[in-house]
N, C-alpha and C positions, 0 to 999 in steps of 0.2 A: 516813247514806248509807254504803254499803260502800266499801272502799278500791278494789275493782275498779271500781266505778261512778265514783269520782272520776277514775280513770286514763282511763276513756273519755271523761270531760268534758274532762279536760286535753288528750288527744290532738286531739279535735275542736276545741277552742279554738284550739290552735296551728296546725292546718290552716286554719282560717278566718282567723287572722291572715296566713297566708302566701298562700292562694289565693282568699280572698274569701268572702262570705257564702252563696255558692251551695252550699258543702259541707253546710250545714245542712239542705238539703232532703232530706226522708226520714228525718231522724234521729229517734231516740226523743224523744217530746215532753218527758218529764221532763229528758232530758239536754239537749236543745235549749234549754230554759228556763234552766237553769244557765249554759249557755255564753253566752247572750245577756246574762246578768246580768254575767258577767265582762267581755264585750265592752264593756258600757256604760261601764266604768271607764277605758277606753283614752284617752278624752279627751271633751270636751263634745260633739263632733260625732260620737261614737259610731262607726257603722259606717264612716264615711269612712276610717278608719284601717286597715280590714281589708285594703285593697290595698297598703298601704305594708310595705316590709321594715323590719326592726328598725334597720337602719344609717340609713334614711331618718328614723326617729323621733327620732334624736339628731343630726341634721344641724346644724352650728353648735355642738355641745356637746362634741365631741372635741378641739376646739382652744380652748375657752373653759370658764371655770368653770360647773359644774353647779348650777343653783338647786335647792335642796332641794324635794321635793314633785313632781318630775317623775315621770310614771308610765309604765311599760313593761308593758302588759297589766296583771295584778293586782300588779305589783310596783312599789313606790315607791322611787325613787331618793333616797338620804339624802346621799351624799357621795362624793367620789373616794378610792379607796383607793390606786390606783397606776396606772402607765402603762408599757407595754411595747411591744416592736417589732410586736406584732400588735394591739393595741388598748388600751382602758382597762379598769380593774376598779373597780367601784362598791360601796359598801355600799349595801344596799337592805333593804326590808321586805316580806314576802309578806303583802299585807293580808287573804288569806283565812284564814291561820293565825297571823297576827300573830308571824312567825318572822323573825329576822334572817337574811339571806342575802348572798352575794357574787355580783355579776352581772359577768361578763367580756363585753364587746361588742367584736367585732373590726371592723378596717377591711375595706374591701370586697375588697382585694387578697388577703385571706387567709381567705376563706369556706371553701375546700376544706380548709385546714389545720385550722380549727375543726371542721368536720365529722369530721375524723379524730380530733381531741381528744375530741370528745363520744362517739365510739364507744369509744374507749380507756378513758376513764373510767368510762363506763356499764358497761363489762364487769368492773369490779372493785368489790367490796364488802368492805371490811376496815377496822378501827379505825385502821390506820396509813396510810390513804389518804384523801384529801379526798373526801367524798361528793358525787356529782352528783344535784341534785334535778329539774332541768328542762332542756329543751333548746328553743331557739328557732331562727328562721332564721339569725340571726346572733349569737346570744348563748348563754352557758351560765349556769345558775342553780346554784350550788354551796353548799356548807355554808361558813358564815362561821367561819373560824379565826381569833379575835381574840387572838393571842398574840404572842410574839416568834419571828422567823425565827432559824435557827441562824446565818446570815450576821451578824445583828445581835448576837447573843450573843457570837460570836467577836470582835467588835470590842472587847469588854471583856476578853479574854485567853482563854487556853486552858482546856480542861475537864479535870476529874479523870479518871484512868484508868477509874474505875467508871462514870461518866457516859459516858465515850466508848464503852465496851463496851455500856452499856445501850441508848444511842441507836443505836449502830451495828448492833446486833441487830435493832431495830425497823424500821430503815431496809432491812435485808436481808430482813426478813420481808415488808415492803411490796413490794420488788422481786420476791421469790419469788412472790407471788400474782400480780403482773402478768405475770411471765415464764410462769407456768403457763398463762395464758390467750394466750400468743403475743405480748405487748406489751413492747417495749423502751422505755424512758423516753427515753433519748437526751440529756437535758439535766439530768442530776441534779447538783445543786450546792446549797450551803448556803442561798441564797436561796429555793430551792424546797422547803426542809425547815422546818416550823413545829414549835416546841417549845410543847406545851401541858401542862396539869396532868396530863392522862391519859396523855401520851407523845407520840411523833413522829407528824406527819402529813406524808406526802410530797405535795407540790403539783405542779400544772402539768405535765400530760401533754400540753401542747401540741405538743411536738416528738415525741411518741411515735409509734412505728410498730407497726401491728398486722399479725399474720399474715394477717388477712382483707384487707389492702390492700397486696399486695406491690409495687405500681407507685408508691406514694404519693410517695416521694423520686425525684427525677430522677437518672439515672446520674451519678455523679461529684459530686453535691451534697453539701455538709457543712454539717450543721445542728447547733446546740448552742453551748455557751459554750466557747471554745478552751481556757481554763485547765483544764477539767475533761474534755477529750477524750481518749480513749484513742489510742495511737499510730497504730492502723490507721484511726481516724476522721480524723485529721490528713491521712492520705495519701489520703482520699477514698474508703476502702473501706467496704463495707456494715457497719452496726453489728448486734451481736448481743448476747445476754445478758451476755456477758463484757465488753462495753464499759461496761455499767452498774457491773459489779464493778470495774473499774478506777477509775472515777469515785468509787465508794464508798470505795476504798482511799485516794484523795487526800483525801477528806473526813475519814476516820479519822485520817490524818496531821495534817491541819489542826486537828482537835479537840484533839490532844495537844500541839501546838505553838503554836497561837494565830495562826498565819500561814499563808499559802498556799505550800506547799513540799513536795516529795518527801521532804525531810529532816525526819522527824518529830521530836517532842520526846522525852523520856525515856520509853521504852515498858517495859512488862514483856516478857520474853522471848518468852512466848507471843504476846502482841499484835504485837510486832515481826514474828514469823514470819508471822502473818496478814495484816498490812498489806504486807509484802514480797512475798508471794505475790499479793495483789491487783493490785500495781504491775508485775508481769511485763510486759516488752514484747511477748514471744510470747503470744497469747491462749491457746495450748494449755497454757501453763505456769500460768496463773491458776486460781483456783477456778473449776470449771466450773459451778457452780450457786449462786444466791444463798441457797438453802435450806441447802446445805452450809456456806456462809460464816456463815449466821445460828447454825447448830449449833455451828460453831467458836467463835464469840463467846460464846455462852450457856455453852459448856463451861468457859471461863476467867472466867466472871463472878464466881466466888467467890475468885478469886485476889487477895491483897491486894498493894498497892504494896509497893516495897522497905522494909524495916525499918530505921528509924534506928539508927545505931551505938550511941548511948548507951542503947538499951534492950536491947542484946543480952543482957547478963548476966541481966537480970530475965526475959527470954523464954527463955533457956536454962534457968533454974531451973524455970520454970513447965513447960516441956516435959519435963524430966527427972521432975517430980512427976506430970504427966499420964500419962507412959509407965508409971510404977510403978502408977498406979491402973488402967490399962488392963490391966496384967499380972494384978493381983489379980482384977479383974473376970473376965479371960479364964480364969483357974484355976479359979474357983468355977464358971463357966458350963460350961466342958467337963467339970469334974468331977461336976457335978450334972445334965448333959444327960441326958434320957431315952434310951431304946433307939432305934436308927435305925427309921425308917418300914419297914413291911413291904413286901417286894417284890410287885408286882402286875403282871399281864399284861392287856392290852387289844387287841382286834382292831378295826381301822377298816373300815368297809364302803367299798369302791371303787365308783365310778360303773359302771354297766353297760358292758360291752363296752370296757373300758379296759385299757391295758397301762402298767405302771410302767417308766419309763426309768431314773430316778434320784431320789434324795430327799436331804433335809437337814433336820436338826433344829436350831432356833434355839438360840444358846448358853444361854438362860435356861429352856429346855425347854418353853416355853409354845406353840410353833407349830411346825408341820412343813410343809415345802415339798415338794411331790412333782411330778416331771414326768411327765405322763400323755399317753399317745396315745389320743384318743377321737374317733370320727367323722373320722378322717384327719388330725386336727389335734393337734399336739404343743405343749403349753405347761405352765407352771406352775401348779399348784392349791395353794391355802393352806387350812390348817385350824388354828384355835386348838384346844388339846386339850380346852378346856371347851365347845366348839362341837359341833354336830351333823354338819355336812356340810363336804366339801371344796369350795372356791370357785375358779373359774378366775380367773388374775391377767391382766388385759389387757395387751397389748403384749409378752407373753413368747413368742410364736410361735417355734417351733424351738428352743427352749431345751434346753440340756444342762447337766449338772454344777453345779447351783446350790449357793450357799454364802452363809453369812449374815455381816453385820456383827456386830462383838463386842457391840454393844448391842442386838442382836436386832431392829433397826428396818429394815434394808435387806436385800435379797436380791441378791446378784450372780449373774450366769449368763453363759453363752455362747451366741451366736446369730449367724448369719450372719458368721461369721469375726471376730466382735468381742466384747469384754467389756462387759457392760452391767449396770445396776443399777437397782432400782426399790423403792419403799417397800412393805412388806408389805401395807399398806392399800390400795395402788394408788396411780395418778397417773402423771405422765409418765415415761417411760423414759429414762434418760440412758446414752450411749455412753462408756465410759471410754478405750478404746484399741482398736487391731486386735489380734486374738488368733488368728491362723491356726494351726490344729493344735494349739491349747492343750488341755491336758487336766487339768481340776481347778483349784481355787484355794482360798486361804485369806486371812483378813483379821484384823489385829490391832488393838490399842486405839490405836496410834500413827497409823492411817490408811495402813498399808502392806498392799498386796495382792500376794501371790505367785501366779504363775501357772505351772502345770506345762507344760513345753516340751520339744521334742526336743533342744534344745542344752543349756540348763540352766534352772533356776528363774529367772523374770524378776519384777521388781519394777515397780509402777505405783502411784500415789497414788489413794486412794479417790475423790479429786476429779477423777480423770481426767488425761491428759497423756501425756508420753513414757514408753515403757517402757524400763527400764535393767537392765543385768546386775548380779548381786551382786559385790562386790568379792572378787577372789582365787579365785573359783570356777571350776573347769575345765569345759570344754564337755561335760558328761555329761547324757544324758537323765535328767530327774527329773520324775515325774508325780505327781498327786494330792498336793500338799503340804498339810500340816496343821500349824498353829502349835500349840507348847506354850503353857501358860499364861503363861510369861514374855514372850510375844510376840516374841521374838528367834530361838529355836531352833525347828525345824520338822522333821518327819518326812516323807519323801518315798519315792515308789517308783522304784527303778531296775531296768530290764529291758533288760539289755544282751545284744545278740545274740552267741551264742557264748562268753559270759563268765559262766558260771553262779555262779561264786564271788564276782563283783562285783555280782550282782543281788540284789534283795530290799528290805527297808525300812531306809533310812539315816536317821541324825540328822545334822543340819547347822545352821549358823547364818547369819543375815543379815550378821553383822559380819566374816565371814571363814571359811575353810573349817576346820570342826571335824568333817569327815565320818567317821563310823564306822558299820559295818552293826550293826543291831539284831536284825533277823530275816532268814532267808533267804526269806521269802515275798514274792512278787511280787503284791501286792494293795493296794488303796487303804486307807489308815489313817484312822481318826478318834480323837479324844482326849476322855477323861473326865478332869476335873481333881480334884485331891485335895478331900476334904470338909474343913470348917474344923477346924483344929487338927491337921491331917494333911499330910504332903507326898507321900503315896502316891496316884498317879493310875493311869491305864491307857491303853495303845495298844490300840484295837480293830482287829482285822484278820480276814480270812477265810482259812480253810485248808480245801481240799477240801469246800466247801460248808458249813462250820461256821463260825459267828460265834465268834471267840476274843478272849480279853482277856489282855494281857501287863501285869502289875503293873509300875508304872514310878515310880521315885523322881525326882519332878520338881525337886529340889533337887540331887541328885547326877547327874542325867541318866543314869540306868542302870537296867536291870531288877532288880527285887528278888526275882522268883522266876519260875518257869516259867509259860508260857501255859496258860490253862485254857478249856474250850468254855463257850459261854453260850447259844447257840441252834443248831439243826440245820436243813438242807434250806433254805439260803439261795438264793434266785433270782438270776439275772444280768440286767442291764439294758444300757444302751449302753456301748460301749467295753469289752465283756466285764467290766464292773464289777459286782462283788457288790452287791446291793441292801441296803445297811446304812448306818445313820447313828447319830450320838450327839450329845447335848448335853453342855456342860461339866459339868452337874449331875446327870448319871446318868440321863437319859431315853434309851433305846436303841429304835430303830426298825429294823425289817427286813421284807423281803418274802420270805415263804415259798413254796415250790412246787418241783416237779421243775425241775431245770436244763435249759433248752432249748439246743439247738445250732443251728448254721446249716447249711443245705443249698441245693442248686441245684434250683430248681423251674422245669419247663417251663410255659408259658402260651401260649394262642393269642391272637388279636387281640381276643377277647371277654373274655379274663380266665380262661377255664376252665383248671382245673389238669390238665395233661397227664403229670404224674408228676414224681418227685423222685429226685435221685441225689446220692451223695457227701457228704462234710463239707466245708464251704465256709470259705474266708477272707473277706476283705473285698472281693476283686476277682473279676470273672468275665470271661474273655476266650476266645471261641471262635476256633480256628484258622482261617486263610484257607479251607482246603478243607472247613470245618465238621465234621471228623471227631474233633477233640481239643479239650480244655479246659485252660487253664492257670489255676492259683489260687495262693493263699498261704496256705493254712490252717496254723496254728501257726508263722507266720513263716518258712516255707520254701516254695520253689518246687516245685510238683507238677504232673504231667500226668496227665489221665484220658482214657481212649479211651471213646468213647460206645458203640461197637458191643460191645466186649468187657468193658467196665467195669474194665479194668486201670488202676491206679494206679502211677505211678513218680515218685520224688522226684528233682528235678534238683540241689538245692543242699544242702550240708552244711557244717559247721564255722563259721568266724567270719563269712563273708559272709552267712549267713542268707538273707533274700530276701523282698521285699515289692513289690506294684504291678508285676505282670509284664505285658509288652506283646510280641505276636508280631512277627516280621519278615514281610515280605509272601510270602516263599517258604516259610515255616513251618519253616525250618532253624534259627532262633535264637529265644531269649527275652531281652529286655531287662528288667532289674529293679533295684530300689534295694537296696543292701547297706550294709555297715558303713562304706565309704569313699567311696561315691558311686554311679554307675550302671555296672552290670556287663552283660555278654553271655555267654550260655552256649548251646552247641549243644544242640538237643533230641534228638539221637541219643544223648547222654551219652558218658561216657568221657574227656572233655576238660575241663581245667580252665577256670574262668570267666575272662573277659577284662575288665578295668577300662577302660570306655569314657570316663568322665568323673569325674575326682576332684573332690569337692566337700566343703568344711568344713561346709556346711548341708545341709538336707534337699534332695535333687534326685531327682524321681520321674519315670520314663518314662511317657508316656501314649498315643503313637501313632506308628507307623512309617509313613512315606510310601509309597505304593503302588510307587515305583520302588526303594525301599530306601536312597535317598541320604540321608535325613533322619529323625531321631527327635526328635519333639516331647517336651519334659519341662518340668515345673513346678519351680521352685528357690525357696526361701525366702530373701529378702534382708532383713536387719535393717532397712533404711531403707524399703523399699517392700512388703514382705509377699511374697506368692507372685507370681512373674512367670513368663511362658511364653517358652520358647526353642526353636529347632530346631537339634540337634546334628547336623553333617555326619558321616556315617558312610564310613570309608574314604577321607577327604580330610583328612589331619592338618594341612595347611597352612591350613585354613580354620577361622575363629572361628564360634562358635554365632551364629545369626541371632536377633535380638530380635523376638519376635512380639507380645507384649503386656506393658508394664512401666510401671505407674502407682502411685499410692498406693492404689489398689484391689487386691483379691485376684483374680488372673487364674489359672485352673486348668482341667483337664480338657479341654485341647486335643485335638481329634480331625480327623485328615485326612479329606477327602471321597474317595470312590472314585476320582475322577480326578486327585486330588493338588493341585488348583488352588485349593482353599478349606480353611479351618480353622474349625471350630465350637468355642467355648470358653465358660467360664463367668467373669462379672465381677460384682462387687457394688458398682460404682461409684454406682449409682442408690440404694443403701441396701439393696437385696436383690439376691440372686444371680439374674442373667438370662442367657439364652443369646444370643450374638452370633456373626456370621460374618465373616471377614475374607479377603481373597484372599491366596494364597500363590504365590511370595514376596510380601510386602507392597509391594516396591519396584515390581512389575510394574503395580499399580494402587492406586487409593485408594478408600476407602470402607469402611463397616462397616454391617451390617445386624442389627437386632434381631429375633430370631425368637420368642422367648416373650413373654407377656403376662401380667404379674402374678407373675413368679418361675419359675425353672427351674434345674436342675442335671443333671448326667451326660448330655450329648448324645451320641448315636450316630446315624451314617448308615445308611440302608438300603443294602445292597451295590450296588444299581443307582444309587444317588445321587438317587432321586426322592422320598425322604421322610427328614425329620430327626426322630428321637424325643428326648424328654428327659422328666424326672421333675418334676412340679409341687410346690409347697411342701405340698399335702396328699397326696403320694405317689402321684399318679395317673400312668399312662403316658400322655404326651401325643405327638401326631402332627402334623407339619406338612408338607404337601406342597411340595417345593421343585423349582427348576429351577436348574441351574448353567452353562448356556451359552445365549447368549454372556455373560451376566452372571447374578448371584445374584438369585433372587427366592424369596419364601416366602409361602405363604398362611396364613390365620389357623389357629392350632393348635387341635386338639380332643382331648378325653379320650377314651381307649380303655377303660381299666379301672383299678381299685385294684390297685396292686402287691403290697401287703403285704410291702414290702421291709424288710430289716433297717436299722436306724439305726446306722451305725458311729460316729456322734458328729461326723463332719466330712463335712457333705453335699457340700462341694466337693472332697472328697479322693477316695477309693477309687471306682472305677467298678464298682458292685455289680450290673450287669447287662450283657447283651449280646444281640444278635439273630443268629438263625441265618441262613445264606446265602439261604434261600428267602423271608426277609422276612415270614414268617407265624408264626413261633414266637420267644418271648422266653425267654431263661434268666435267672432273677431270684434272687438270694440272699435267702432268707427263713429264718425260725424254724420248727423242726419241732414247735413246740407251740403252743397257743391263747394262752398267756401266764401271768402269775402268778396266785396263788390268793388271797392275803391279805396285807393290811398289818398288821403286829403291833407293839405298843409294850410295852416293859419299863419300869416306873416305879420310882423309888427305888432303882436299881441302884447298888452301891458296889464299888469295885475290890478286894474281899477274895476270895482263892482259897477255893474250898469245902474244908471240913475233912474 
């Protein structure tokens, strides 16, 4: 009989046990016959037991010795194994298969808890997790693991470092599998870990909590063994995956010391670092996933314990001899090495009607990650170089600027103002940290990630946690960092407004400022490492649409010759980034095509193209009278007259200018400059005025209709982007706080009557549109307008509609009323915008609406996209002769 048939029999049998023989009516005759055979084993009276629950079948046995031979369905009870707070565990035999099993039968008060346990264990199938065979009304039939618990083993003393690492990695793997299914163990301890010949088995998910049952634990309830509870659990807070990681840290420490204590025994430095991070009081400072913890343990599995002092001389002599042997082998290897592999070029076919936004090649040169926009959806696509097709990577929607882990296993990327990572083969996406206005990143072998930022490059662990500044570094904008092979030095882009001599590609160090300019080019860099036996690598960059290589001595950290061209006609993607990438071992990737520029495109409510004008920056702002447009192309504030087509530049010099906003009378423009928020007269001829000095990015968004307040977004190192209202012409008043939380709040826009503010917040996990009253003290409340995501809100000039951009770049419209209170109808899509992606969806306002409410001015690309994705294989950093 097939396994599927047996499953039908078992399901019907257990249903009959719980609900009575009536469930057999109408069953398949063959299935019914087998079920009746099983039922006949229940007791001499057969069907009389069908109406009894499993707890009733052992009445009088839970408090007294069990007689061998008692039957529970097809299972024969053989002996008691143990007793716990929720019931008894018995050794038994499955008489159908003559297989030994363990049966856990719970007490009546814990039925719900055992139902939870059954769902938790049944969702997991892994060699390091106890297997669940069968589920009854009040019992679980599980794999009989007949060996020693870790708790019993520790009573005989501590474990070796190698056993601690091996067992710890297996426990972490079991947790990782459970966590991937949304299951938190919540009672991890040595007594729930069995040591078998084949490895560790994690037992007893009786206190586990599945994401499918969010209400299982009552509020404030604490479940688990106190000695192994994380600090947040002892405070009655909800458990998450990191609570299990804390418990595993305690277990690792106990394995090395032989006793229950946070003060572990003698550890290797690497293991000590791992354990200490598990035991951080703040969950954000711990390892953020069990899979990462397992990876860390496996990476030190080959590290030997401390070497005894008496063997030092012998080992020193052996090491010297081995070094000499390696030198001899290396000499003959490189001397006899054949010619390098010939250079080859390959083109990769892109999916139809897709556009490339950014790309990255894995360090080992075997995979390429491409951010594609297809069918209005922007996400990462992966292709192994020996595969046929690019494949979309789930969970990477709205991704920009991907970069790889040094082992080529993970891809990090930015989305929704956060830094995230995912395995290249797919799986759960992990958020590492908030990353508002981040531009580019890089990852070294020590687990450090550097993030390009407007203040300076910032560091975060690849396990997630708090973002920190690099020691001794000044607050200078550094974008697109790229680690050199030593993992300590990096190249980054500096683009300083009004300071051309200080802009370009700069070399710097994580360990302290070693900054010096390498090239004057403002362009993202990538790195090619030296070939074996050489120290000559290359810094790849783009100049005037040409991919260039600068030969670079990775030992002396200086160029060895002039840059030379590699490929031409490089296309541009997100953040005006040239579409190039490289691996450490000489696989180059680039997208070719004519360079597209940005322009303003008029569209009607049906999305019809009504014509294009001018060269655009990242912001579109139509004047209150509808006759002019202000933008920031090239990092300077410019005015465009619609009727005549005249363009005049308002800002020059060091203040530059980005993110302009009109005053309600059209006389002034507020904008972000080098020192904060400025105001300049649209008539020209007068110097700019500094309205707000700010050491961090502060960007104007909207001026109130009465001209008394200016909404601006400011980056705070502790809370990300927050919204404030700056009093204009009222020097004695401080800015009003509109929205300031741990989430990212941006893009605040005054309603036409000045009583409401629409803005963007990602507190739900994705950016949504909210409306609050202004000033907030006059009323309480907040309204969600978008459904399923939204950015860049704009009010219709009569206040009767609120528009925003959906995650798939559609123009959305919601009918609203603002008096006597705010109300909004369900939003609906108008058309596909084909808007440019500036790389920060919650940043620049890249569209505006005309005063008539019928036309939309949208910043778009003036070309259909890129033409082809090209690879250069076996490239080496040797200048052409």
